[in-house]
C-alpha positions as CSV (number, residue, x, y, z in Angstrom):
1,X,1.4,-14.1,20.3
2,X,4.1,-13.3,17.9
3,X,1.7,-13.9,14.9
4,X,-0.9,-12.0,16.6
5,X,1.0,-9.0,17.1
6,X,2.0,-8.6,13.5
7,X,-1.2,-9.0,12.3
8,X,-2.8,-6.0,14.4
9,X,0.3,-4.2,14.1
10,X,-0.1,-4.2,10.2
11,X,-3.9,-3.8,10.1
12,X,-5.1,-0.7,12.2
13,X,-4.5,1.9,9.4
14,X,-7.1,-0.1,7.6
15,X,-10.3,-0.3,9.7
16,X,-10.1,3.0,11.7
17,X,-12.7,6.0,10.9
18,X,-11.3,9.0,9.4
19,X,-9.4,11.5,11.3
20,X,-8.6,15.2,9.7
21,X,-6.4,14.4,6.9
22,X,-3.4,16.9,6.4
23,X,-3.3,19.6,4.1
24,X,-1.5,18.4,1.2
25,X,1.0,20.9,-0.6
26,X,3.2,19.8,-3.3
27,X,5.5,23.1,-3.3
28,X,7.3,21.4,0.0
29,X,9.3,24.6,0.0
30,X,6.3,26.4,1.5
31,X,5.9,26.5,5.3
32,X,4.5,28.4,8.1
33,X,6.8,30.6,10.8
34,X,8.4,27.6,12.6
35,X,10.4,28.7,16.0
36,X,14.1,28.0,14.8
37,X,14.4,26.6,18.7
38,X,11.6,24.3,18.2
39,X,12.6,20.1,17.2
40,X,11.0,19.6,13.8
41,X,9.8,16.1,13.8
42,X,8.3,14.3,10.7
43,X,6.8,10.6,11.4
44,X,7.0,8.5,8.2
45,X,4.9,5.8,8.7
46,X,5.9,2.5,6.6
47,X,5.1,-0.9,5.9
48,X,7.0,-3.8,6.3
49,X,9.0,-4.1,2.8
50,X,10.2,-7.6,3.0
51,X,6.7,-8.8,3.7
52,X,5.4,-10.7,6.9
53,X,3.6,-14.3,6.9
54,X,1.6,-15.9,9.4
55,X,-1.4,-18.4,10.4
56,X,-3.7,-15.8,10.3
57,X,-2.4,-13.4,7.8
58,X,-0.1,-13.7,4.7
59,X,1.1,-10.5,3.3
60,X,3.3,-10.5,0.4
61,X,4.9,-7.6,-1.4
62,X,7.3,-7.4,-4.5
63,X,10.8,-7.1,-3.9
64,X,12.3,-3.6,-3.2
65,X,15.7,-5.0,-4.6
66,X,15.0,-4.5,-8.1
67,X,16.2,-1.7,-10.2
68,X,12.7,0.1,-10.5
69,X,11.7,-0.3,-6.8
70,X,15.6,0.9,-6.1
71,X,14.9,4.3,-8.4
72,X,11.7,4.8,-6.6
73,X,13.3,4.5,-2.9
74,X,16.1,6.9,-4.1
75,X,13.2,9.5,-5.3
76,X,11.7,9.1,-1.6
77,X,15.2,9.8,-0.2
78,X,16.0,12.8,-2.5
79,X,12.2,14.2,-1.2
80,X,13.1,13.8,2.4
81,X,16.4,15.0,2.2
82,X,14.9,18.4,1.1
83,X,13.9,18.4,4.6
84,X,17.4,18.6,5.8
85,X,17.1,16.4,8.6
86,X,19.4,16.6,11.2
87,X,18.5,13.3,13.2
88,X,16.9,10.0,11.9
89,X,15.4,7.5,14.2
90,X,14.0,4.2,13.5
91,X,12.3,1.2,15.0
92,X,15.3,-0.8,16.3
93,X,16.0,-2.0,20.1
94,X,19.2,-0.1,21.0
95,X,21.2,0.9,24.3
96,X,20.6,3.5,26.6
97,X,21.3,6.3,26.9
98,X,22.6,6.9,23.9
99,X,20.2,4.8,21.5
100,X,22.7,4.4,18.6
101,X,21.7,2.2,16.0
102,X,24.9,0.2,16.1
103,X,24.0,-1.5,12.2
104,X,24.1,2.1,10.6
105,X,28.1,2.3,11.3
106,X,27.9,-0.6,8.7
107,X,26.2,1.2,6.3
108,X,27.2,1.1,2.5
109,X,25.2,1.2,-0.7
110,X,25.7,-2.5,-1.1
111,X,23.4,-3.2,1.9
112,X,20.5,-1.8,-0.6
113,X,20.6,-4.7,-2.9
114,X,20.8,-7.1,0.0
115,X,18.5,-6.1,2.3
116,X,14.7,-5.2,1.9
117,X,14.1,-4.2,5.6
118,X,12.6,-0.5,5.7
119,X,15.4,0.5,8.3
120,X,18.0,-0.1,5.4
121,X,16.0,1.1,2.8
122,X,14.2,4.2,4.1
123,X,16.1,5.1,7.3
124,X,20.1,4.2,6.5
125,X,19.4,5.3,2.9
126,X,17.8,8.9,3.9
127,X,20.7,9.1,6.7
128,X,23.4,8.6,4.1
129,X,22.2,10.5,1.5
130,X,21.6,13.5,3.9
131,X,25.0,13.5,5.7
132,X,23.7,12.5,9.4
133,X,26.2,10.4,10.8
134,X,24.2,8.6,13.3
135,X,21.0,7.0,13.3
136,X,19.0,6.2,16.6
137,X,17.1,3.4,17.4
138,X,14.3,4.4,19.5
139,X,11.7,1.0,19.8
140,X,10.6,-0.1,23.0
141,X,10.1,-3.6,23.9
142,X,9.2,-5.2,27.3
143,X,12.5,-6.1,29.5
144,X,12.1,-8.1,32.7
145,X,9.7,-6.6,34.8
146,X,8.1,-4.7,32.7
147,X,4.4,-5.1,31.1
148,X,3.5,-6.9,27.8
149,X,3.0,-3.8,25.7
150,X,0.5,-5.8,23.5
151,X,-1.4,-8.1,25.7
152,X,-3.5,-9.4,22.8
153,X,-4.1,-13.2,24.1
154,X,-5.6,-11.9,27.2
155,X,-8.2,-10.2,24.9
156,X,-8.5,-13.3,22.6
157,X,-9.1,-15.6,26.1
158,X,-11.7,-12.9,27.4
159,X,-13.4,-13.2,24.4
160,X,-13.5,-16.8,24.3
161,X,-14.7,-17.0,27.8
162,X,-17.7,-14.4,27.3
163,X,-18.9,-16.2,24.0
164,X,-17.4,-13.1,21.8
165,X,-14.6,-15.2,19.9
166,X,-16.8,-15.6,16.7
167,X,-17.1,-11.9,16.9
168,X,-13.6,-11.2,17.5
169,X,-12.8,-13.7,14.5
170,X,-14.6,-12.0,12.2
171,X,-12.9,-8.8,12.8
172,X,-9.6,-10.2,12.3
173,X,-10.5,-11.9,9.1
174,X,-12.0,-8.5,7.8
175,X,-8.5,-7.3,8.8
176,X,-6.8,-9.8,6.8
177,X,-9.1,-8.9,4.1
178,X,-8.4,-5.4,4.0
179,X,-4.5,-6.0,4.0
180,X,-5.0,-8.2,1.2
181,X,-6.8,-5.7,-0.5
182,X,-4.4,-2.6,0.1
183,X,-1.6,-4.9,-1.0
184,X,-3.1,-5.8,-4.3
185,X,-4.5,-2.3,-5.0
186,X,-0.8,-0.2,-4.4
187,X,1.0,-3.5,-5.8
188,X,2.5,-1.6,-8.9
189,X,2.0,2.1,-7.2
190,X,5.1,3.9,-6.9
191,X,6.6,3.1,-3.3
192,X,6.3,7.1,-2.1
193,X,2.3,6.3,-3.2
194,X,2.0,3.7,-1.0
195,X,3.4,5.5,1.8
196,X,1.4,8.6,1.0
197,X,-1.7,6.5,1.5
198,X,-0.3,4.9,4.8
199,X,0.4,8.3,6.0
200,X,-2.8,10.3,5.6
201,X,-6.4,10.2,6.8
202,X,-7.9,6.9,8.0
203,X,-5.1,4.8,7.0
204,X,-3.0,6.0,10.3
205,X,-5.9,6.6,12.4
206,X,-6.2,4.5,16.0
207,X,-10.1,3.1,15.2
208,X,-9.2,-0.5,14.9
209,X,-7.7,-0.5,18.8
210,X,-10.8,1.7,20.0
211,X,-13.3,-0.7,18.2
212,X,-11.6,-3.6,20.4
213,X,-13.4,-1.9,23.1
214,X,-16.4,-3.3,22.2
215,X,-15.4,-6.8,23.7
216,X,-15.3,-5.5,27.1
217,X,-17.6,-6.5,29.8
218,X,-18.0,-4.6,33.1
219,X,-14.7,-4.6,34.9
220,X,-13.2,-7.2,32.7
221,X,-11.5,-4.7,30.1
222,X,-8.4,-6.5,28.7
223,X,-9.3,-4.1,25.4
224,X,-8.9,-1.1,27.6
225,X,-5.8,-2.5,28.9
226,X,-4.2,-3.5,25.6
227,X,-4.9,0.4,24.5
228,X,-3.4,1.6,27.7
229,X,-0.4,-0.5,27.2
230,X,0.2,0.3,23.5
231,X,0.2,4.3,24.4
232,X,2.6,3.2,26.8
233,X,5.2,1.4,24.2
234,X,4.7,4.6,21.9
235,X,5.2,7.1,25.0
236,X,8.5,5.3,25.9
237,X,9.3,5.7,22.2
238,X,8.6,9.3,22.0
239,X,10.6,9.8,25.7
240,X,13.7,8.0,23.5
241,X,13.2,10.2,21.0
242,X,13.6,13.6,23.1
243,X,16.6,12.1,24.7
244,X,18.3,12.1,21.3
245,X,17.5,15.4,20.1
246,X,18.2,18.9,20.8
247,X,16.4,22.7,20.0
248,X,16.7,23.2,16.4
249,X,17.1,19.7,15.4
250,X,15.1,18.3,11.9
251,X,14.1,14.7,12.7
252,X,12.5,12.0,10.5
253,X,11.5,9.2,12.2
254,X,10.9,5.8,10.0
255,X,8.2,3.6,11.7
256,X,5.8,1.1,11.1
257,X,2.4,3.2,10.2
258,X,0.3,1.5,13.3
259,X,2.7,3.7,15.5
260,X,1.9,7.1,13.5
261,X,-1.1,8.3,15.4
262,X,0.3,8.7,18.6
263,X,3.6,9.5,17.9
264,X,2.4,12.6,16.2
265,X,-0.3,13.1,18.7
266,X,2.7,13.5,21.5
267,X,4.7,15.8,18.7
268,X,1.7,17.7,18.7
269,X,1.2,18.3,22.4
270,X,5.0,18.2,23.5
271,X,6.3,21.8,24.1
272,X,9.2,22.3,21.9
273,X,8.4,20.1,19.1
274,X,6.6,20.7,15.8
275,X,5.0,18.0,13.7
276,X,6.0,18.2,9.9
277,X,3.4,16.6,7.5
278,X,5.3,13.7,5.2
279,X,2.8,14.1,2.7
280,X,4.1,17.0,0.5
281,X,7.5,15.2,0.5
282,X,5.9,11.8,-0.5
283,X,4.0,13.7,-3.1
284,X,7.0,15.1,-4.8
285,X,8.7,11.8,-4.3
286,X,5.8,10.3,-6.4
287,X,5.8,12.8,-9.1
288,X,2.7,14.3,-8.0
């Protein structure tokens, strides 16, 4: 299950149907009138900067600890800092009710040359450069008595029992191919350019999950259940974010790109919250 979860979380953005692409503006000083009491939320979808490996997919990325990549990550932090964040949140499970990420208390610049994790490289770096004193870990994972938020094993068993395992295998193989292709295509890009591609259009749409519904048959609907539980996890992540924000906050959420669609959907449809597009900031970081 762990390797399947890694695969699917890494791949929905590559197999999705296009959604409306955000408007890209290189002048990030421009913005429409925003209620000063609204919570402004920017979801920055990321990839696993340390890479990931499994029996089904092998994703290797160049080290972000090199001098060049560190300069690029500083470019990103500088661009995002211009948003003037008051809150930074990231993909880590922490304790209720405060959801403070205890690892950030130990942050020092030396960590930037030791850990390739995107929490350190993007979230902690940005918080430090912006004078944000606390980073929040708002991830949601099942505890005792809670459901599996990603029951992909149940879908695989259903596909095998109904003679659809070959078709599902083809879909997963395509996912592997697409991930490898994206990795190769963006290998030499500025990290901001890679993040820009992950955060716009089809790259952050939910089409891969929706396509899984083709395997459901009648009342046996493991794909529908998987999608519902995936939404539940993201809804709980969003609920935690609401717990740690107040009117007027400017929030940067650094999270796996597979979560971006639903977190932005919730930002768009929750009263008192306004979604901020990260694309112009990433464009500035990439020098576009």
